[in-house]
N, C-alpha and C positions, 0 to 999 in steps of 0.2 A: 401344877400349871402345865408342865411339859406333857404329862400324861393326857391332860384335857385337849391340848393342841394336837397331839398325835391321834386321839380319838376323833376329833373333828376332821382332820385330814383323811383318816381312813374312811369315815362316812362319806365325805365329799367324793373321794376317788371311787368308792364303791357305787355311789349314785351315778357318776359319770360313765362308768363301765356299763352299768345296768341300762342306762338310757341309750348308749350306743348299740347294745344288743337288741333293745326294743326296736330301734330304727331299722336295723338290719333284718330283724324278724318281720317287720311290716313290709319291707321291700320284697322279701321272699314270698310273703302272702300275696302281694300284688302280682308277682310272676305267676303264681298258681292261678290267681283269679283271671288273668289274661288268657291262660290256657282254657279254662272253663268257659269264658266268654266266647272264644273262637268256636269251641265245640258246640255250645248252645246255639250259635247262629247256624251251624251246619245241621243241627237236629231239626231246626225249623224247616230247612230246605227238604230234608228227608221226609218229614211229616207231610209236606205238601206234594213232593215229587220224588219218589224213592230212586228213580233212575238217574235223575239229575244229581242226587246225593251220592249215588254210587260212582258216577263219573268224577265228582269232586274228590272222593276218597282215593280213587285210582290214580288221579293226577298227583295228589299229595304223596302217596306211597312211592310213585315213580321219581319225583324230583327231590324229595327230602330224605337224604341218606340217614339211616339210623332211626327212622320213624316208621311205624307200622300202624295204620288205622284199620278198624274193622267195625262192622255192625253185628252185634251179637243178639241172637234170639233167646227166648226164655229157656230153652232146653240147653243152652250153652254153645250151640253151633253158630258158626259165622255165616250170616246171610251173604256177606261179601267182605272183601278185604282180607287182612292177615288173620291167622288163627291164634286165639288166646284161650287159656283154660280158666274156667271160673274157679277151679280148685287152687290155681296159682295166685289169683288176684281177688281178694274179697271185695274189692271196690266194685266189681261187676254186680254182685248180688245186692250191694248197698244201692247201686244205681237203679236196679229193678224195683227197689222199694221207694224210689222217687228222690234219691239224694245224690248230688254230685259227690264223687269220691275219688280218692287217689290211693294207690297201693304200690308197694315195692316188692320185687322178687329177685333175690340174689342170682346173678347169672342171666336174668332176663331183662330187667330194667324197671323203670317206673311207669305206671299206667294211670291215665286219667280216664274216668268213666262218667258219662252223662246220660240220663234217661231220655228216651225218645217217645213222645206221647202220641197216642191215638185218642183224641178227645181227652178224657181225664185219666185214661189208663196208660201205663207204661207198656209199650209194645216191644221196643228194642232198647239196647244200650249201645251207645256210640263210644268206642274205645280208641285211645291214642297211646301207643306204647313207645317210649324212648328207650333205645338200646343202651346197654351199660356204658359204651364209649362216648355217649352224648351227654350223660347226666352231669358230669363235672363242668363241662363247657357251658351248660345252660343254667345250672342251679347252684353252683358253688358260690361262696361268699367269704368275705374277710372283715376284720374289725380294725378300726383306727388306721386306715390306709395300708393294710397288710401287716401292721405290727402285731395284731392279734389274729388268731385263727379260729374259725368256727365251721362246723359241719352239720349236715342235715341227717336225721335219723327217723326211722319209723317208730311207732309207739312201743314196739317190742325191743327197741335199742339197736336194730340192724342199721348199719351205716349206709346211707344213700349217696352222699357226696363225701369226698376226701378233704382233709385240710389242704389248703393250697400249697403250703411248704412245710417241711420238717414233720411230715405226717406221722411216721413211725415213732419219732421221739416224743411228740406231743401225746400220742396215744398211750405210750408207756407211762408218761407222767400222770395222765388222768387216771389210768388204771392202777397206779401204784397205791400202796396203803395210805399215803398222805393224800393222794388225789381223791381216793374214794371217801376218805374222812371229810375232806373239804366239800365234796359233792353232797354228802349227807346234810351239811349245813345249807347248801344251796337248795336242796329238796325241801327242807323245812320252810325256807322263805317262799317257796312256790305254793305253799298252802295259802298265802295271802296275795299272790300276784302270779302273772303268767311268765314273768321274766325275773331272774335273780342272779346275783353274783356274790362270791365270797373269796377272800384272799387267803392264800397259803404262804406263811412265812418261809417254810422249808423249800417250797417250789419257787418262791419269789415271783408269784404270779396270781392273777385272778382266774378262777374257774367260773364258767357261766353256763346257764341253761335257760332255754325258752320253750314254752309249750304252745303248740298250735293244735289245740284239742279238737277243733271242728274238722280238721283234716287227719287226725290221728298221727301227727308229726311232732317232732321236737328238734331242738338244736342245742348242741353243746360246744363250748369253746374254751380257749386258753388265751389270756392276755398278760404278757410279761410286764 
């Protein structure tokens, strides 16, 4: 009887943690969607009047610290705005194939890229790069009102945002042998869902993970 009650409680708590992560992931997706919406509006201006678009980009670059916008041509050169390398951000080449994309480069920041069309063809890519010191401010998140921590990673596992508090300690726990073992259980659950959680008795915490596959992003977290 006791074992059954414990199992029910475990399943209930795991479901609660999973749904909290799902909610936070959806909020993060909304943040990214708003970035793309703003860029898409500007691409329409550029398509109709490139000089007006250039003026808008120059104003944004002047007034928004830590933000650099640019219009990139097919050969990778900037028609106007800041300079970004296609080799640093694969999002640019994805946008030239007609897809909104985001990419992260350690030391440079996170870049949003949106195609600019001439009729049905992609002529340019509009880019918005957030510098490293702006990323946590804009894209960091937490769980259960700060009781749990979560961070954003790219698909290769490179960390984009930091845990809001106790970052090194949480990182050490997740990367420990026990943490990696628990994450294996989480990854198995991700075969059936985009969000998953599993509890570690030794760490006395839930480890969580969420996939945002359409943006090649993921989130991992720790809930004591």
